[in-house]
N, CA, C and O atoms as CSV, one atom per row, in Angstrom:
chain,resi,resn,atom,element,x,y,z
A,1,MET,N,N,-87.141,-166.101,58.362
A,1,MET,CA,C,-87.748,-164.465,57.938
A,1,MET,C,C,-87.322,-164.273,56.945
A,1,MET,O,O,-88.287,-164.238,56.181
A,2,LEU,N,N,-86.261,-164.080,56.300
A,2,LEU,CA,C,-85.715,-163.697,54.687
A,2,LEU,C,C,-86.320,-164.471,54.178
A,2,LEU,O,O,-86.695,-163.852,53.182
A,3,THR,N,N,-86.828,-165.669,54.090
A,3,THR,CA,C,-87.622,-166.278,52.548
A,3,THR,C,C,-89.027,-165.368,53.108
A,3,THR,O,O,-89.459,-164.758,52.130
A,4,ALA,N,N,-89.609,-165.169,53.956
A,4,ALA,CA,C,-90.719,-164.513,53.894
A,4,ALA,C,C,-90.568,-163.320,53.358
A,4,ALA,O,O,-91.552,-162.832,52.802
A,5,ALA,N,N,-89.398,-162.620,53.392
A,5,ALA,CA,C,-88.983,-161.145,52.913
A,5,ALA,C,C,-88.643,-161.137,51.627
A,5,ALA,O,O,-88.944,-160.245,50.833
A,6,ALA,N,N,-87.822,-162.418,51.311
A,6,ALA,CA,C,-88.132,-162.450,49.713
A,6,ALA,C,C,-89.240,-162.664,48.852
A,6,ALA,O,O,-89.518,-162.070,47.811
A,7,LEU,N,N,-89.953,-163.768,49.530
A,7,LEU,CA,C,-91.268,-163.860,48.574
A,7,LEU,C,C,-92.498,-162.909,48.454
A,7,LEU,O,O,-93.374,-163.064,47.603
A,8,ALA,N,N,-92.484,-161.633,49.639
A,8,ALA,CA,C,-93.216,-160.811,49.855
A,8,ALA,C,C,-92.462,-159.507,48.619
A,8,ALA,O,O,-93.157,-158.690,48.014
A,9,LEU,N,N,-91.064,-159.609,48.504
A,9,LEU,CA,C,-90.547,-158.843,47.955
A,9,LEU,C,C,-90.365,-159.346,45.876
A,9,LEU,O,O,-90.144,-158.690,44.858
A,10,SER,N,N,-90.546,-160.399,46.094
A,10,SER,CA,C,-90.784,-161.152,44.657
A,10,SER,C,C,-92.210,-160.490,44.144
A,10,SER,O,O,-92.470,-159.826,43.140
A,11,ALA,N,N,-92.973,-160.917,45.178
A,11,ALA,CA,C,-95.014,-160.373,44.831
A,11,ALA,C,C,-94.909,-159.116,44.566
A,11,ALA,O,O,-95.598,-158.783,43.601
A,12,GLY,N,N,-94.166,-158.084,45.166
A,12,GLY,CA,C,-94.186,-156.933,44.719
A,12,GLY,C,C,-93.898,-156.348,43.271
A,12,GLY,O,O,-94.384,-155.411,42.639
A,13,THR,N,N,-92.634,-157.543,42.931
A,13,THR,CA,C,-92.173,-156.754,41.928
A,13,THR,C,C,-93.064,-157.692,40.562
A,13,THR,O,O,-93.289,-157.162,39.474
A,14,ALA,N,N,-93.310,-158.543,40.761
A,14,ALA,CA,C,-94.243,-159.203,40.099
A,14,ALA,C,C,-95.834,-158.223,39.574
A,14,ALA,O,O,-96.203,-158.095,38.406
A,15,SER,N,N,-96.629,-157.574,40.960
A,15,SER,CA,C,-97.848,-157.262,40.462
A,15,SER,C,C,-98.005,-155.670,40.854
A,15,SER,O,O,-98.665,-154.865,40.196
A,16,ALA,N,N,-97.227,-155.356,42.126
A,16,ALA,CA,C,-97.327,-153.868,42.228
A,16,ALA,C,C,-96.297,-153.066,41.488
A,16,ALA,O,O,-96.585,-151.892,41.718
A,17,GLY,N,N,-95.224,-153.114,40.703
A,17,GLY,CA,C,-94.341,-152.210,40.298
A,17,GLY,C,C,-93.990,-151.290,41.231
A,17,GLY,O,O,-93.863,-151.675,42.393
A,18,ASP,N,N,-93.764,-149.864,40.885
A,18,ASP,CA,C,-93.155,-149.198,41.293
A,18,ASP,C,C,-94.261,-148.785,42.834
A,18,ASP,O,O,-95.483,-148.921,42.893
A,19,PHE,N,N,-93.329,-148.270,43.935
A,19,PHE,CA,C,-93.977,-147.414,44.738
A,19,PHE,C,C,-93.606,-146.350,45.132
A,19,PHE,O,O,-92.399,-146.111,45.094
A,20,LEU,N,N,-94.385,-145.522,45.558
A,20,LEU,CA,C,-94.345,-144.354,45.966
A,20,LEU,C,C,-94.350,-143.799,47.404
A,20,LEU,O,O,-95.365,-143.439,48.000
A,21,ALA,N,N,-93.146,-143.775,47.870
A,21,ALA,CA,C,-93.159,-143.389,49.198
A,21,ALA,C,C,-93.550,-141.981,49.813
A,21,ALA,O,O,-93.650,-140.955,49.141
A,22,LEU,N,N,-93.720,-142.054,50.938
A,22,LEU,CA,C,-94.152,-140.669,51.912
A,22,LEU,C,C,-93.795,-139.713,51.302
A,22,LEU,O,O,-94.495,-138.809,50.846
A,23,ASN,N,N,-92.754,-139.837,51.252
A,23,ASN,CA,C,-91.733,-138.406,50.901
A,23,ASN,C,C,-91.718,-138.231,49.381
A,23,ASN,O,O,-91.080,-137.277,48.934
A,24,GLY,N,N,-92.497,-139.236,48.357
A,24,GLY,CA,C,-92.822,-138.834,47.233
A,24,GLY,C,C,-91.511,-139.708,46.220
A,24,GLY,O,O,-91.634,-139.613,44.999
A,25,LEU,N,N,-90.457,-140.423,46.710
A,25,LEU,CA,C,-89.684,-140.808,45.872
A,25,LEU,C,C,-90.089,-142.370,45.844
A,25,LEU,O,O,-90.341,-143.129,46.780
A,26,ARG,N,N,-90.061,-142.623,44.229
A,26,ARG,CA,C,-90.080,-144.014,43.688
A,26,ARG,C,C,-89.071,-144.933,44.157
A,26,ARG,O,O,-87.855,-144.766,44.077
A,27,VAL,N,N,-89.764,-146.050,44.718
A,27,VAL,CA,C,-89.039,-147.157,44.802
A,27,VAL,C,C,-89.295,-148.470,43.918
A,27,VAL,O,O,-90.505,-148.653,43.784
A,28,VAL,N,N,-88.623,-149.298,43.368
A,28,VAL,CA,C,-88.315,-149.753,42.036
A,28,VAL,C,C,-88.165,-151.187,42.424
A,28,VAL,O,O,-86.993,-151.506,42.624
A,29,PRO,N,N,-88.757,-151.822,42.529
A,29,PRO,CA,C,-88.509,-153.623,43.274
A,29,PRO,C,C,-87.287,-154.204,41.911
A,29,PRO,O,O,-87.623,-153.843,40.783
A,30,ALA,N,N,-86.263,-154.852,41.981
A,30,ALA,CA,C,-84.819,-155.228,41.178
A,30,ALA,C,C,-85.266,-156.673,41.810
A,30,ALA,O,O,-84.143,-157.091,42.091
A,31,GLY,N,N,-86.042,-157.571,42.164
A,31,GLY,CA,C,-85.700,-158.937,41.968
A,31,GLY,C,C,-84.826,-159.492,43.298
A,31,GLY,O,O,-83.868,-158.982,43.878
A,32,GLY,N,N,-85.590,-160.814,43.552
A,32,GLY,CA,C,-84.684,-161.115,44.484
A,32,GLY,C,C,-85.038,-160.223,45.911
A,32,GLY,O,O,-86.243,-159.970,45.905
A,33,GLN,N,N,-84.469,-159.760,46.935
A,33,GLN,CA,C,-84.178,-159.118,47.823
A,33,GLN,C,C,-83.928,-157.178,47.837
A,33,GLN,O,O,-83.738,-156.355,48.733
A,34,GLU,N,N,-84.076,-157.101,46.172
A,34,GLU,CA,C,-83.353,-155.923,45.941
A,34,GLU,C,C,-84.200,-155.267,45.498
A,34,GLU,O,O,-85.143,-155.647,44.804
A,35,PHE,N,N,-83.819,-153.647,46.041
A,35,PHE,CA,C,-85.156,-152.988,45.778
A,35,PHE,C,C,-83.761,-151.240,45.401
A,35,PHE,O,O,-82.648,-150.934,45.830
A,36,HIS,N,N,-84.874,-150.540,44.297
A,36,HIS,CA,C,-83.832,-149.174,44.272
A,36,HIS,C,C,-84.670,-148.143,44.700
A,36,HIS,O,O,-85.890,-148.211,44.552
A,37,VAL,N,N,-84.141,-147.253,45.187
A,37,VAL,CA,C,-84.808,-145.927,45.266
A,37,VAL,C,C,-84.579,-144.603,44.420
A,37,VAL,O,O,-83.563,-143.998,44.761
A,38,ALA,N,N,-85.279,-144.045,43.427
A,38,ALA,CA,C,-84.711,-143.150,42.107
A,38,ALA,C,C,-84.863,-142.190,42.913
A,38,ALA,O,O,-85.615,-142.045,43.877
A,39,PHE,N,N,-83.853,-141.340,42.303
A,39,PHE,CA,C,-83.350,-140.110,42.425
A,39,PHE,C,C,-84.856,-139.024,42.475
A,39,PHE,O,O,-85.715,-139.356,41.658
A,40,GLY,N,N,-85.052,-138.311,42.988
A,40,GLY,CA,C,-85.984,-137.663,42.951
A,40,GLY,C,C,-85.945,-135.654,43.458
A,40,GLY,O,O,-86.843,-135.091,44.084
A,41,GLY,N,N,-84.559,-134.943,42.908
A,41,GLY,CA,C,-84.723,-134.000,42.981
A,41,GLY,C,C,-83.977,-133.439,44.387
A,41,GLY,O,O,-83.064,-134.169,44.775
A,42,LEU,N,N,-84.158,-132.624,44.941
A,42,LEU,CA,C,-83.568,-132.758,46.018
A,42,LEU,C,C,-83.484,-133.146,47.330
A,42,LEU,O,O,-84.127,-132.749,48.302
A,43,THR,N,N,-82.346,-134.225,47.218
A,43,THR,CA,C,-82.642,-135.520,48.346
A,43,THR,C,C,-81.526,-135.875,48.724
A,43,THR,O,O,-80.500,-136.006,48.055
A,44,GLY,N,N,-81.700,-136.042,49.823
A,44,GLY,CA,C,-80.383,-136.831,51.117
A,44,GLY,C,C,-80.224,-137.715,51.297
A,44,GLY,O,O,-80.961,-138.282,50.491
A,45,ASN,N,N,-79.672,-138.534,51.907
A,45,ASN,CA,C,-79.350,-139.881,52.681
A,45,ASN,C,C,-80.554,-140.297,53.308
A,45,ASN,O,O,-80.993,-141.434,53.134
A,46,ASP,N,N,-81.388,-139.056,54.367
A,46,ASP,CA,C,-81.997,-139.423,54.841
A,46,ASP,C,C,-83.260,-139.540,53.909
A,46,ASP,O,O,-84.117,-140.243,54.445
A,47,ASP,N,N,-83.501,-139.231,53.111
A,47,ASP,CA,C,-84.695,-139.393,52.400
A,47,ASP,C,C,-84.631,-140.433,51.672
A,47,ASP,O,O,-85.751,-140.842,51.366
A,48,PHE,N,N,-83.585,-141.175,51.170
A,48,PHE,CA,C,-83.809,-142.295,50.292
A,48,PHE,C,C,-83.888,-143.322,51.492
A,48,PHE,O,O,-84.479,-144.341,51.133
A,49,TRP,N,N,-83.457,-143.363,52.859
A,49,TRP,CA,C,-83.673,-144.403,54.069
A,49,TRP,C,C,-85.325,-144.314,54.208
A,49,TRP,O,O,-86.016,-145.331,54.271
A,50,CYS,N,N,-85.880,-142.952,54.248
A,50,CYS,CA,C,-87.450,-142.948,54.608
A,50,CYS,C,C,-88.118,-143.645,53.489
A,50,CYS,O,O,-89.134,-144.278,53.772
A,51,ALA,N,N,-87.709,-143.631,52.256
A,51,ALA,CA,C,-88.087,-144.361,50.943
A,51,ALA,C,C,-87.936,-145.851,51.100
A,51,ALA,O,O,-88.852,-146.659,50.952
A,52,ALA,N,N,-86.959,-146.074,51.347
A,52,ALA,CA,C,-86.638,-147.587,51.566
A,52,ALA,C,C,-87.421,-148.229,53.025
A,52,ALA,O,O,-87.954,-149.338,53.044
A,53,GLY,N,N,-87.378,-147.501,53.945
A,53,GLY,CA,C,-88.116,-147.952,54.993
A,53,GLY,C,C,-89.966,-148.002,54.823
A,53,GLY,O,O,-90.723,-148.726,55.470
A,54,ASP,N,N,-90.244,-147.260,54.033
A,54,ASP,CA,C,-91.859,-146.772,54.164
A,54,ASP,C,C,-92.032,-148.370,52.980
A,54,ASP,O,O,-92.656,-149.360,53.361
A,55,PHE,N,N,-91.476,-148.308,51.838
A,55,PHE,CA,C,-91.423,-149.839,51.252
A,55,PHE,C,C,-91.599,-150.986,52.040
A,55,PHE,O,O,-92.512,-151.812,52.011
A,56,VAL,N,N,-90.623,-150.927,52.732
A,56,VAL,CA,C,-90.572,-152.495,53.153
A,56,VAL,C,C,-91.828,-152.787,54.211
A,56,VAL,O,O,-92.398,-153.855,54.436
A,57,LEU,N,N,-92.123,-151.108,54.936
A,57,LEU,CA,C,-93.339,-151.249,56.094
A,57,LEU,C,C,-94.876,-151.756,55.162
A,57,LEU,O,O,-95.618,-152.737,55.202
A,58,ARG,N,N,-94.821,-150.528,54.390
A,58,ARG,CA,C,-96.444,-150.297,53.715
A,58,ARG,C,C,-96.353,-151.007,52.133
A,58,ARG,O,O,-97.173,-151.345,51.279
A,59,GLY,N,N,-95.098,-151.019,52.252
A,59,GLY,CA,C,-95.122,-151.648,50.340
A,59,GLY,C,C,-95.192,-153.460,50.313
A,59,GLY,O,O,-95.719,-154.175,49.460
A,60,LEU,N,N,-94.570,-153.797,51.376
A,60,LEU,CA,C,-94.096,-154.985,51.570
A,60,LEU,C,C,-94.637,-155.899,52.182
A,60,LEU,O,O,-94.914,-157.055,51.864
A,61,GLY,N,N,-94.865,-154.940,53.672
A,61,GLY,CA,C,-95.987,-155.594,54.519
A,61,GLY,C,C,-95.443,-156.469,55.645
A,61,GLY,O,O,-95.929,-157.304,56.407
A,62,LEU,N,N,-94.170,-155.909,55.427
A,62,LEU,CA,C,-93.137,-156.866,56.389
A,62,LEU,C,C,-93.002,-156.129,57.816
A,62,LEU,O,O,-93.344,-154.948,57.782
A,63,PRO,N,N,-92.489,-156.697,59.276
A,63,PRO,CA,C,-91.801,-155.977,60.427
A,63,PRO,C,C,-91.355,-155.178,60.705
A,63,PRO,O,O,-90.184,-155.141,60.328
A,64,PRO,N,N,-91.896,-153.789,61.634
A,64,PRO,CA,C,-91.005,-152.938,61.910
A,64,PRO,C,C,-89.700,-153.375,61.873
A,64,PRO,O,O,-88.897,-152.552,61.433
A,65,SER,N,N,-89.161,-154.709,62.300
A,65,SER,CA,C,-87.336,-155.176,62.422
A,65,SER,C,C,-86.826,-155.800,61.774
A,65,SER,O,O,-85.696,-156.273,61.887
A,66,THR,N,N,-87.794,-155.947,60.737
A,66,THR,CA,C,-86.743,-156.206,59.228
A,66,THR,C,C,-85.783,-155.425,59.468
A,66,THR,O,O,-85.781,-154.328,60.026
A,67,ARG,N,N,-84.795,-156.147,58.938
A,67,ARG,CA,C,-83.489,-154.948,58.638
A,67,ARG,C,C,-83.277,-154.691,57.098
A,67,ARG,O,O,-83.597,-155.575,56.304
A,68,ILE,N,N,-82.846,-153.726,56.744
A,68,ILE,CA,C,-82.615,-153.071,55.766
A,68,ILE,C,C,-81.012,-152.530,55.650
A,68,ILE,O,O,-80.451,-151.929,56.566
A,69,TYR,N,N,-80.369,-152.864,54.321
A,69,TYR,CA,C,-78.900,-152.529,54.186
A,69,TYR,C,C,-78.736,-151.857,53.169
A,69,TYR,O,O,-79.123,-152.592,52.260
A,70,ARG,N,N,-78.363,-150.800,52.691
A,70,ARG,CA,C,-77.806,-150.118,51.582
A,70,ARG,C,C,-76.870,-150.584,50.934
A,70,ARG,O,O,-75.771,-150.260,51.384
A,71,THR,N,N,-76.853,-151.331,49.893
A,71,THR,CA,C,-75.736,-151.812,48.951
A,71,THR,C,C,-74.882,-151.042,47.957
A,71,THR,O,O,-73.882,-151.486,47.392
A,72,SER,N,N,-75.504,-149.603,47.793
A,72,SER,CA,C,-74.927,-149.007,46.740
A,72,SER,C,C,-73.905,-148.144,47.796
A,72,SER,O,O,-74.238,-147.639,48.868
A,73,PRO,N,N,-72.687,-148.133,47.222
A,73,PRO,CA,C,-71.929,-147.233,48.669
A,73,PRO,C,C,-71.600,-145.488,48.031
A,73,PRO,O,O,-71.448,-144.847,46.992
A,74,PRO,N,N,-71.636,-145.365,49.477
A,74,PRO,CA,C,-71.856,-143.548,49.657
A,74,PRO,C,C,-70.524,-143.094,49.199
A,74,PRO,O,O,-69.560,-143.817,49.448
A,75,PRO,N,N,-70.317,-141.735,48.418
A,75,PRO,CA,C,-71.449,-140.686,48.263
A,75,PRO,C,C,-72.093,-140.849,47.125
A,75,PRO,O,O,-71.339,-140.652,46.172
A,76,ARG,N,N,-73.374,-141.178,46.763
A,76,ARG,CA,C,-74.329,-140.865,45.710
A,76,ARG,C,C,-73.699,-139.969,44.785
A,76,ARG,O,O,-73.455,-138.803,45.096
A,77,ARG,N,N,-73.465,-140.381,43.834
A,77,ARG,CA,C,-73.308,-139.100,42.657
A,77,ARG,C,C,-74.494,-138.110,42.431
A,77,ARG,O,O,-75.601,-138.468,42.833
A,78,ALA,N,N,-74.415,-137.412,42.081
A,78,ALA,CA,C,-75.227,-136.336,41.562
A,78,ALA,C,C,-76.346,-137.154,40.570
A,78,ALA,O,O,-76.040,-137.739,39.530
A,79,GLY,N,N,-77.794,-137.047,41.177
A,79,GLY,CA,C,-78.698,-137.619,40.116
A,79,GLY,C,C,-79.083,-138.797,40.143
A,79,GLY,O,O,-80.014,-139.200,39.446
A,80,GLU,N,N,-78.387,-139.562,40.995
A,80,GLU,CA,C,-78.103,-141.123,41.130
A,80,GLU,C,C,-79.402,-141.404,42.330
A,80,GLU,O,O,-79.759,-140.560,43.152
A,81,GLY,N,N,-79.818,-142.402,42.229
A,81,GLY,CA,C,-80.476,-143.271,43.014
A,81,GLY,C,C,-79.879,-143.709,44.250
A,81,GLY,O,O,-78.792,-143.197,44.519
A,82,VAL,N,N,-80.446,-144.707,45.212
A,82,VAL,CA,C,-79.657,-145.307,46.385
A,82,VAL,C,C,-80.290,-146.839,46.019
A,82,VAL,O,O,-81.463,-147.037,45.703
A,83,ASP,N,N,-79.225,-147.883,46.136
A,83,ASP,CA,C,-79.909,-149.390,46.066
A,83,ASP,C,C,-80.145,-149.932,47.370
A,83,ASP,O,O,-79.229,-149.582,48.114
A,84,PHE,N,N,-81.055,-150.690,47.999
A,84,PHE,CA,C,-80.619,-151.504,49.135
A,84,PHE,C,C,-81.217,-152.801,49.120
A,84,PHE,O,O,-81.806,-153.153,48.097
A,85,SER,N,N,-81.151,-153.562,50.107
A,85,SER,CA,C,-81.210,-154.824,50.302
A,85,SER,C,C,-81.952,-155.195,51.195
A,85,SER,O,O,-82.185,-154.255,51.956
A,86,LEU,N,N,-82.578,-156.359,51.562
A,86,LEU,CA,C,-83.218,-157.109,52.571
A,86,LEU,C,C,-81.782,-158.261,53.087
A,86,LEU,O,O,-81.765,-158.513,54.292
A,87,SER,N,N,-80.822,-158.817,52.349
A,87,SER,CA,C,-79.752,-159.327,52.629
A,87,SER,C,C,-78.753,-158.157,52.703
A,87,SER,O,O,-78.514,-157.089,52.140
A,88,ASP,N,N,-78.149,-159.200,54.040
A,88,ASP,CA,C,-76.390,-158.078,54.191
A,88,ASP,C,C,-75.603,-158.601,53.618
A,88,ASP,O,O,-74.534,-158.533,54.224
A,89,ALA,N,N,-75.520,-159.248,52.509
A,89,ALA,CA,C,-74.687,-160.249,51.487
A,89,ALA,C,C,-73.511,-158.919,51.127
A,89,ALA,O,O,-72.327,-158.853,51.459
A,90,ARG,N,N,-74.307,-157.976,50.366
A,90,ARG,CA,C,-73.762,-156.520,49.768
A,90,ARG,C,C,-73.648,-155.748,50.388
A,90,ARG,O,O,-73.366,-154.801,49.654
A,91,ALA,N,N,-73.679,-155.253,51.899
A,91,ALA,CA,C,-74.058,-154.132,52.743
A,91,ALA,C,C,-72.860,-153.452,52.297
A,91,ALA,O,O,-71.737,-153.952,52.222
A,92,ALA,N,N,-73.297,-151.919,51.920
A,92,ALA,CA,C,-72.396,-151.202,52.254
A,92,ALA,C,C,-72.684,-150.031,53.694
A,92,ALA,O,O,-73.452,-150.042,54.656
A,93,ASP,N,N,-71.861,-149.314,53.313
A,93,ASP,CA,C,-71.822,-148.104,54.839
A,93,ASP,C,C,-73.479,-147.608,54.388
A,93,ASP,O,O,-74.008,-147.340,53.310
A,94,SER,N,N,-73.851,-147.639,55.502
A,94,SER,CA,C,-75.332,-146.398,55.635
A,94,SER,C,C,-75.212,-145.295,55.254
A,94,SER,O,O,-76.071,-144.773,54.542
A,95,GLY,N,N,-74.004,-144.611,55.677
A,95,GLY,CA,C,-73.905,-143.336,54.713
A,95,GLY,C,C,-74.486,-142.417,56.104
A,95,GLY,O,O,-75.181,-141.512,55.642
A,96,PHE,N,N,-74.454,-142.344,57.399
A,96,PHE,CA,C,-74.744,-142.119,58.593
A,96,PHE,C,C,-73.250,-142.490,59.596
A,96,PHE,O,O,-72.440,-143.410,59.492
A,97,THR,N,N,-73.322,-141.467,60.453
A,97,THR,CA,C,-72.753,-141.856,61.564
A,97,THR,C,C,-73.104,-142.189,62.635
A,97,THR,O,O,-73.465,-141.342,63.452
A,98,ARG,N,N,-73.092,-143.949,63.017
A,98,ARG,CA,C,-73.610,-144.313,63.794
A,98,ARG,C,C,-73.132,-145.071,65.134
A,98,ARG,O,O,-72.806,-146.197,64.761
A,99,PHE,N,N,-72.947,-144.964,66.500
A,99,PHE,CA,C,-72.634,-145.233,67.532
A,99,PHE,C,C,-73.287,-146.483,67.728
A,99,PHE,O,O,-74.512,-146.569,67.814
A,100,GLY,N,N,-72.402,-147.593,67.813
A,100,GLY,CA,C,-73.093,-148.526,68.870
A,100,GLY,C,C,-74.105,-149.690,67.651
A,100,GLY,O,O,-74.779,-150.700,67.855
A,101,ALA,N,N,-73.838,-149.083,66.680
A,101,ALA,CA,C,-74.584,-150.202,65.714
A,101,ALA,C,C,-74.071,-151.736,65.860
A,101,ALA,O,O,-72.916,-152.061,66.132
A,102,ARG,N,N,-75.096,-152.561,65.638
A,102,ARG,CA,C,-74.495,-153.924,65.552
A,102,ARG,C,C,-74.363,-154.692,64.247
A,102,ARG,O,O,-74.188,-155.910,64.212
A,103,ASP,N,N,-74.464,-153.867,63.114
A,103,ASP,CA,C,-74.218,-153.777,61.802
A,103,ASP,C,C,-74.526,-152.751,60.365
A,103,ASP,O,O,-75.303,-151.807,60.219
A,104,LYS,N,N,-73.989,-153.108,59.843
A,104,LYS,CA,C,-74.336,-151.866,58.500
A,104,LYS,C,C,-75.774,-151.103,57.977
A,104,LYS,O,O,-76.036,-150.129,57.271
A,105,GLY,N,N,-76.656,-152.265,58.850
A,105,GLY,CA,C,-78.164,-151.921,58.129
A,105,GLY,C,C,-79.136,-151.688,59.376
A,105,GLY,O,O,-78.873,-152.090,60.510
A,106,MET,N,N,-80.208,-151.038,59.048
A,106,MET,CA,C,-81.258,-150.177,60.240
A,106,MET,C,C,-82.809,-151.218,59.982
A,106,MET,O,O,-83.051,-151.863,58.962
A,107,SER,N,N,-83.424,-151.153,60.850
A,107,SER,CA,C,-84.635,-151.573,60.810
A,107,SER,C,C,-85.226,-150.754,59.999
A,107,SER,O,O,-84.872,-149.612,59.707
A,108,ALA,N,N,-86.532,-151.599,59.470
A,108,ALA,CA,C,-87.439,-150.566,58.765
A,108,ALA,C,C,-88.405,-149.670,59.630
A,108,ALA,O,O,-89.459,-149.479,59.024
A,109,ALA,N,N,-88.376,-149.268,60.451
A,109,ALA,CA,C,-88.935,-148.930,61.164
A,109,ALA,C,C,-88.368,-147.411,61.098
A,109,ALA,O,O,-88.929,-146.431,60.607
A,110,ALA,N,N,-86.745,-147.510,61.905
A,110,ALA,CA,C,-86.074,-146.259,62.122
A,110,ALA,C,C,-85.979,-145.924,60.739
A,110,ALA,O,O,-86.120,-144.701,60.701
A,111,ALA,N,N,-85.806,-146.381,59.526
A,111,ALA,CA,C,-85.432,-145.849,58.259
A,111,ALA,C,C,-86.905,-144.841,57.749
A,111,ALA,O,O,-86.886,-144.040,56.815
A,112,GLN,N,N,-88.082,-145.132,58.610
A,112,GLN,CA,C,-89.445,-144.869,58.213
A,112,GLN,C,C,-89.391,-143.268,58.917
A,112,GLN,O,O,-90.016,-142.243,58.648
A,113,HIS,N,N,-88.150,-143.638,60.124
A,113,HIS,CA,C,-89.017,-141.991,61.142
A,113,HIS,C,C,-88.294,-140.995,60.497
A,113,HIS,O,O,-88.356,-139.871,60.994
A,114,PHE,N,N,-87.378,-141.223,59.135
A,114,PHE,CA,C,-86.753,-140.586,58.344
A,114,PHE,C,C,-87.626,-139.510,57.424
A,114,PHE,O,O,-87.121,-138.698,56.649
A,115,CYS,N,N,-89.064,-139.681,57.682
A,115,CYS,CA,C,-90.030,-139.591,56.426
A,115,CYS,C,C,-90.640,-138.370,56.963
A,115,CYS,O,O,-90.736,-138.333,58.190
A,116,PRO,N,N,-91.075,-137.359,56.292
A,116,PRO,CA,C,-91.712,-136.149,56.982
A,116,PRO,C,C,-92.723,-136.223,57.836
A,116,PRO,O,O,-93.352,-137.250,57.582
A,117,LEU,N,N,-93.123,-135.724,58.597
A,117,LEU,CA,C,-94.589,-135.563,59.230
A,117,LEU,C,C,-95.661,-135.458,58.553
A,117,LEU,O,O,-96.663,-136.129,58.801
A,118,VAL,N,N,-95.569,-134.477,57.476
A,118,VAL,CA,C,-96.739,-134.027,56.449
A,118,VAL,C,C,-96.494,-135.507,54.989
A,118,VAL,O,O,-95.462,-135.848,54.411
A,119,PRO,N,N,-97.179,-135.757,54.922
A,119,PRO,CA,C,-96.466,-137.100,53.566
A,119,PRO,C,C,-96.797,-135.993,52.657
A,119,PRO,O,O,-97.480,-134.982,52.813
A,120,PHE,N,N,-95.904,-136.614,51.333
A,120,PHE,CA,C,-96.481,-135.752,50.033
A,120,PHE,C,C,-97.506,-136.681,49.008
A,120,PHE,O,O,-97.331,-137.827,48.594
A,121,PHE,N,N,-98.150,-136.143,48.871
A,121,PHE,CA,C,-99.504,-136.187,47.874
A,121,PHE,C,C,-99.370,-135.850,46.194
A,121,PHE,O,O,-99.586,-134.714,45.772
A,122,PRO,N,N,-98.941,-137.124,45.184
A,122,PRO,CA,C,-99.031,-136.137,44.110
A,122,PRO,C,C,-100.492,-135.637,43.667
A,122,PRO,O,O,-101.554,-136.102,44.082
A,123,PHE,N,N,-100.351,-134.723,42.855
A,123,PHE,CA,C,-101.483,-133.925,42.301
A,123,PHE,C,C,-102.175,-134.580,41.074
A,123,PHE,O,O,-103.387,-134.393,40.961
A,124,ASN,N,N,-101.520,-135.339,40.129
A,124,ASN,CA,C,-101.726,-135.689,38.952
A,124,ASN,C,C,-102.561,-137.075,38.881
A,124,ASN,O,O,-102.852,-137.565,37.790
């Protein structure tokens, strides 16, 4: 499954460019299985995970069970975005307190559940 994920992420990098998540945050593919969720004003940990999950599901079209890993360790400094990967090789702490978690990652479906019920629609 990681091979398919890597191909989907590479394809997204070459043709799609940046992805605008449901919450208005910009996701930038960074090559391989890596991507970056850019800072977007008043954002918290759940906003970054929302954008990561939305990118994996809608942007890459991968299954809801696809694992996502945060690779930039918390805490995030003011004005910084967060790096993510589909590989657990450089997994950092998720930034959440989680009980019974089997690894440092989260499924794309669980991450997307942090998105607002009313999606962001840009007016430009």
